[in-house]
C-alpha positions as CSV (number, residue, x, y, z in Angstrom):
1,M,-4.2,-42.1,-4.9
2,G,-2.0,-42.8,-2.0
3,G,-1.9,-39.5,-0.2
4,R,-1.3,-37.7,-3.3
5,A,-3.7,-34.7,-4.4
6,G,-4.5,-35.0,-8.0
7,R,-6.7,-33.9,-10.7
8,V,-8.1,-35.3,-13.9
9,M,-7.5,-34.0,-17.4
10,R,-8.8,-35.1,-20.8
11,L,-6.3,-35.5,-23.4
12,G,-7.2,-36.9,-26.7
13,G,-10.5,-38.3,-25.3
14,Q,-8.7,-40.2,-22.7
15,E,-8.4,-39.2,-18.9
16,K,-5.0,-38.6,-17.4
17,Q,-4.5,-38.4,-13.8
18,K,-2.4,-35.3,-13.2
19,Q,-0.1,-35.7,-10.1
20,I,0.6,-33.2,-7.6
21,C,3.6,-33.0,-5.1
22,P,2.4,-34.4,-1.7
23,L,2.6,-32.3,1.4
24,G,4.9,-35.2,2.9
25,A,7.4,-34.6,0.1
26,L,7.7,-30.9,0.7
27,T,8.1,-31.5,4.4
28,D,10.7,-33.9,3.9
29,L,12.7,-31.5,1.6
30,M,12.3,-28.5,4.3
31,S,13.8,-31.0,7.0
32,A,16.7,-31.7,4.6
33,A,17.3,-28.4,3.8
34,E,17.5,-27.4,7.4
35,E,20.1,-29.7,8.4
36,T,23.6,-28.7,9.1
37,E,26.6,-29.9,7.5
38,G,30.0,-30.3,9.3
39,G,28.9,-28.7,12.5
40,K,27.9,-25.4,10.8
41,G,24.9,-23.4,12.0
42,R,21.6,-23.2,9.9
43,H,22.3,-19.5,9.3
44,E,25.5,-20.4,7.4
45,Y,23.0,-21.9,4.9
46,A,20.6,-19.2,4.2
47,D,20.9,-19.1,0.6
48,K,20.6,-22.5,0.2
49,T,17.8,-23.4,-2.1
50,V,16.0,-26.8,-2.8
51,G,13.6,-26.9,-6.0
52,V,10.8,-29.3,-5.9
53,D,9.7,-30.4,-9.3
54,C,7.2,-33.3,-9.6
55,P,6.3,-35.0,-12.7
56,D,3.3,-33.0,-14.7
57,A,3.1,-30.9,-11.2
58,D,2.0,-27.2,-11.8
59,P,3.0,-24.9,-10.2
60,V,6.8,-25.4,-9.3
61,M,7.4,-24.8,-5.7
62,H,10.7,-23.4,-4.5
63,I,11.7,-23.9,-1.0
64,H,14.3,-21.9,0.7
65,V,15.6,-22.4,4.2
66,G,13.3,-20.7,6.6
67,R,10.6,-19.8,4.1
68,V,8.5,-21.3,1.4
69,C,7.9,-19.7,-1.8
70,L,4.6,-20.7,-3.3
71,S,4.9,-18.4,-6.3
72,L,4.5,-19.7,-9.9
73,D,8.2,-19.4,-11.1
74,G,9.1,-16.7,-8.4
75,A,6.3,-14.5,-9.6
76,S,6.6,-12.7,-6.2
77,E,10.2,-11.8,-6.6
78,Y,9.5,-10.4,-10.4
79,A,6.7,-8.2,-8.6
80,L,9.5,-7.0,-6.4
81,N,11.7,-6.3,-9.1
82,A,9.1,-4.4,-11.1
83,V,8.9,-2.1,-8.0
84,N,12.4,-1.6,-7.5
85,Q,12.8,-0.6,-11.3
86,G,9.8,2.0,-10.9
87,V,10.4,5.6,-10.3
88,T,10.9,7.0,-6.7
89,S,7.9,7.8,-4.5
90,L,7.7,9.0,-1.1
91,G,5.5,9.7,1.9
92,I,6.1,12.0,4.6
93,K,3.4,12.2,7.8
94,A,3.6,15.6,9.4
95,A,1.8,16.6,12.6
96,N,-1.1,18.4,10.7
97,G,-1.1,16.2,7.4
98,I,0.5,14.0,5.0
99,V,2.8,14.4,1.9
100,L,2.8,12.1,-1.1
101,A,5.4,12.9,-3.7
102,T,6.6,11.1,-6.9
103,E,8.4,11.7,-10.0
104,K,6.3,12.0,-13.2
105,K,8.6,10.6,-15.8
106,S,7.6,10.1,-19.5
107,S,9.5,8.8,-22.4
108,T,8.7,11.4,-25.0
109,P,7.4,15.2,-24.7
110,L,4.7,14.1,-27.0
111,I,2.6,12.6,-24.2
112,D,0.0,14.8,-22.6
113,S,1.4,14.9,-19.2
114,N,-2.1,15.5,-17.5
115,S,-3.2,12.0,-18.6
116,A,-0.4,10.0,-16.8
117,S,-1.2,10.9,-13.3
118,K,0.6,8.7,-10.4
119,V,-1.2,10.2,-7.6
120,S,-5.1,9.2,-7.3
121,L,-7.6,10.3,-5.1
122,I,-9.6,7.4,-3.6
123,T,-12.1,9.1,-0.9
124,P,-12.0,12.8,0.0
125,N,-9.6,12.3,2.8
126,I,-7.4,9.2,1.5
127,G,-5.2,9.4,-1.5
128,M,-2.6,6.9,-3.4
129,V,0.5,6.9,-5.1
130,Y,2.7,3.9,-6.4
131,S,6.0,2.5,-8.1
132,G,5.7,-0.4,-10.4
133,M,3.7,-1.0,-13.3
134,G,1.0,1.3,-14.0
135,P,-1.7,-1.0,-15.5
136,D,-1.5,-2.9,-12.2
137,Y,-1.9,0.4,-10.1
138,R,-5.2,1.4,-12.3
139,V,-6.6,-1.8,-11.5
140,L,-6.0,-1.4,-7.8
141,V,-7.3,2.1,-7.6
142,D,-10.6,0.9,-9.2
143,K,-10.9,-2.0,-6.5
144,A,-10.1,0.6,-3.8
145,R,-12.7,3.1,-5.0
146,K,-15.2,0.7,-5.4
147,V,-14.8,-0.8,-2.0
148,S,-14.8,2.8,-0.5
149,H,-18.1,3.8,-2.1
150,T,-20.2,0.8,-2.9
151,G,-18.8,-1.6,-0.3
152,Y,-18.5,0.7,2.7
153,K,-20.2,4.0,2.3
154,R,-23.5,2.5,0.9
155,I,-23.8,0.5,4.1
156,Y,-22.2,2.7,6.9
157,N,-23.1,6.2,5.3
158,E,-19.3,7.2,5.7
159,Y,-16.2,6.5,3.9
160,P,-13.9,3.8,5.3
161,P,-11.0,4.9,7.9
162,T,-7.7,4.6,6.4
163,R,-6.7,1.3,8.2
164,I,-9.9,-0.4,6.8
165,L,-9.1,0.6,3.4
166,V,-5.7,-0.4,3.5
167,Q,-6.7,-3.8,4.9
168,D,-9.1,-4.5,1.9
169,V,-6.3,-3.4,-0.7
170,A,-3.8,-5.7,1.0
171,R,-6.3,-8.6,1.1
172,V,-6.9,-8.2,-2.7
173,M,-3.0,-8.2,-3.4
174,Q,-2.4,-11.2,-1.2
175,E,-5.1,-13.2,-2.9
176,A,-3.3,-12.9,-6.3
177,T,-0.3,-14.4,-4.6
178,Q,-1.8,-17.6,-4.2
179,S,-4.7,-17.9,-6.7
180,G,-4.3,-19.9,-10.0
181,G,-4.2,-18.3,-13.3
182,V,-3.1,-14.9,-12.0
183,R,0.0,-13.2,-11.1
184,P,1.1,-10.8,-7.8
185,Y,0.4,-7.3,-8.6
186,G,3.9,-5.6,-9.5
187,V,3.3,-2.6,-7.7
188,S,4.0,-1.1,-4.0
189,L,1.5,1.6,-2.7
190,L,1.6,4.4,-0.4
191,I,-1.7,5.3,1.0
192,A,-2.3,8.4,2.9
193,G,-5.3,9.4,5.0
194,Y,-6.9,11.5,7.5
195,D,-9.3,9.9,10.2
196,E,-11.5,12.2,12.3
197,G,-12.2,9.5,15.1
198,I,-13.7,10.1,18.4
199,E,-12.9,11.2,21.9
200,P,-13.6,8.3,24.4
201,V,-16.6,9.5,26.5
202,A,-16.4,8.5,30.3
203,E,-18.9,6.4,31.8
204,A,-21.2,7.8,34.6
205,K,-19.1,7.1,38.0
206,D,-22.2,6.8,40.3
207,A,-25.9,5.5,39.4
208,G,-27.2,8.9,40.2
209,D,-24.9,10.6,37.5
210,E,-26.5,11.4,34.2
211,M,-24.6,11.6,31.0
212,T,-24.7,14.7,29.0
213,A,-27.2,14.5,25.9
214,D,-23.8,15.3,23.8
215,A,-22.0,12.7,25.1
216,E,-24.7,10.2,24.8
217,E,-25.1,11.0,21.4
218,R,-21.3,10.9,20.3
219,K,-21.3,7.4,22.3
220,Q,-24.2,6.1,20.4
221,T,-23.6,7.5,16.8
222,G,-19.6,7.9,16.7
223,K,-18.8,6.1,13.4
224,T,-15.1,5.7,13.2
225,G,-14.5,1.9,12.1
226,G,-12.9,1.3,15.4
227,I,-10.8,4.3,15.0
228,K,-10.8,6.1,18.4
229,K,-7.9,8.8,17.9
230,G,-8.1,10.7,14.8
231,G,-5.4,12.2,12.7
232,P,-3.2,11.6,9.6
233,S,-1.7,8.0,8.8
234,L,0.5,6.8,6.4
235,Y,0.8,3.1,5.0
236,Q,2.9,1.1,2.6
237,V,1.3,-2.1,0.8
238,D,3.6,-4.5,-0.7
239,P,3.0,-7.1,-3.7
240,S,2.8,-9.8,-1.1
241,G,-0.4,-8.1,0.5
242,S,1.8,-7.0,3.7
243,Y,1.3,-3.7,4.9
244,F,3.1,-1.4,7.6
245,P,2.5,2.2,9.2
246,W,5.1,4.7,8.5
247,K,6.3,8.1,9.6
248,A,8.3,8.6,6.3
249,T,9.3,6.0,3.6
250,A,10.1,5.9,0.1
251,I,9.6,3.1,-2.5
252,G,11.0,2.5,-6.1
253,K,14.3,2.4,-7.7
254,S,16.1,4.8,-5.3
255,A,14.2,4.0,-2.2
256,T,17.3,3.2,-0.1
257,S,19.2,6.4,-0.7
258,A,15.5,8.5,-0.2
259,K,14.9,6.8,3.1
260,T,18.5,7.7,4.4
261,F,17.8,11.1,3.4
262,L,14.6,11.1,5.2
263,E,16.2,9.6,8.3
264,K,18.3,12.9,8.6
265,R,15.7,15.3,7.8
266,Y,12.5,13.7,9.5
267,T,11.4,15.1,12.8
268,E,8.2,14.3,14.9
269,N,6.6,17.6,15.1
270,L,7.2,18.5,11.4
271,E,4.6,20.8,9.7
272,L,2.8,20.1,6.5
273,E,4.7,22.9,4.7
274,D,8.1,22.0,5.8
275,A,7.0,18.2,4.8
276,V,6.6,19.5,1.2
277,H,10.0,21.0,1.3
278,I,11.8,17.8,2.8
279,A,9.9,15.7,0.1
280,L,11.1,17.9,-2.7
281,L,14.6,18.1,-1.5
282,T,14.5,14.0,-1.4
283,L,13.4,13.8,-4.9
284,K,16.0,16.2,-5.9
285,E,18.5,13.8,-4.7
286,T,17.1,10.9,-6.9
287,I,15.7,12.8,-10.2
288,E,18.2,12.9,-13.1
289,G,17.3,16.0,-14.9
290,E,15.3,19.1,-14.3
291,M,12.7,19.4,-11.7
292,N,9.7,21.5,-12.2
293,G,5.9,21.3,-12.1
294,D,5.6,19.2,-14.9
295,T,8.3,16.5,-13.6
296,V,7.1,16.2,-10.1
297,E,3.7,15.0,-8.8
298,I,2.4,16.1,-5.3
299,G,-0.7,15.2,-3.2
300,I,-1.4,16.4,0.4
301,V,-3.8,15.3,3.0
302,G,-4.3,18.7,5.0
303,P,-7.0,20.9,6.5
304,P,-10.4,20.5,4.9
305,A,-10.7,22.5,1.7
306,D,-14.4,24.0,2.0
307,D,-13.8,26.0,-0.9
308,L,-13.9,22.4,-2.8
309,L,-16.9,21.1,-0.9
310,G,-19.6,22.2,-3.7
311,Y,-22.5,23.0,-1.2
312,E,-23.1,25.0,1.8
313,G,-25.4,24.9,4.7
314,V,-25.1,21.5,5.5
315,E,-24.7,21.0,9.2
316,G,-21.3,19.3,9.9
317,A,-20.3,19.1,6.3
318,Q,-16.6,19.7,5.5
319,G,-14.3,19.8,2.5
320,P,-12.0,17.1,1.2
321,R,-8.8,16.9,3.1
322,F,-6.6,15.4,0.1
323,R,-5.8,17.2,-3.1
324,K,-3.1,17.4,-5.7
325,L,-1.1,20.4,-5.8
326,S,-1.2,21.9,-9.1
327,P,2.1,22.6,-11.4
328,Q,2.3,26.2,-10.3
329,E,2.1,25.4,-6.7
330,I,4.9,22.8,-7.2
331,E,6.9,25.6,-9.0
332,D,6.3,28.0,-6.2
333,Y,7.8,25.4,-3.5
334,L,10.7,24.8,-5.8
335,T,11.6,28.4,-5.9
336,N,11.5,28.6,-2.2
337,L,14.0,25.7,-1.7
């Protein structure tokens, strides 16, 4: 086929060869787009776009100077637009926990607010919130829970560290950007979790020194998925599959103004209670209308809630660290603002 990739289609009982644009054509167009005109630098043409539209080719590839967009009809851009049009969600990492907060917006008072949850439990120590398309979010929540419970805990007898879960969710979202017949997920996620970690065990300095039994056991059985240092962690995952660790961030329609507010209020040694107040103050700047326990949803990663453990007498057992605040608890925080 002269260097062209192709596929065979049957139309009316006849075989038709469907031509796909060759990689060489894309390379030539990218080179042409990078050329300067009249001595002007490349950066002055950052918005210049060259479209590649081969006969019978599917999908259309849009080439921008400095990057190649492999999405179908700009689907990745549409996914980001869905995120930017969603309600604002934010996360704040404190010294002893994490706060996830979002506006719980409904189009009519007839909707049962208990069924429209945006903050979800993934594992006892990990929670998630989103901005964007709700149906896409529910699919990702199901996949994250499946990975955590059947793909990891069944093998290692423990829930995955936050970083491992984030990588698995990001991999699912990234695959949707390059697979045929699907579109990118129209959501951005904030994933908060707490990892126990283990303290590093020093090796015996001399051959005659013996490691204590407790240190030897921790060295052999420490199961942390490579997480040596425990503590709270907050990640953002975008529709492209990229993920970043954050101290505090916001996503959604008012993300820019919310981040500006967080930059002024955030401090390194922030306590969990103060983080909840800052989260509510940030949402107050972005929410139109009244703030109460029914219009705001908050999840926290904090100390183990042993009262929610469900059983006693098991050595080493501890309650879940992630929980959602009740509407009454949110009302109490709003009263103290």
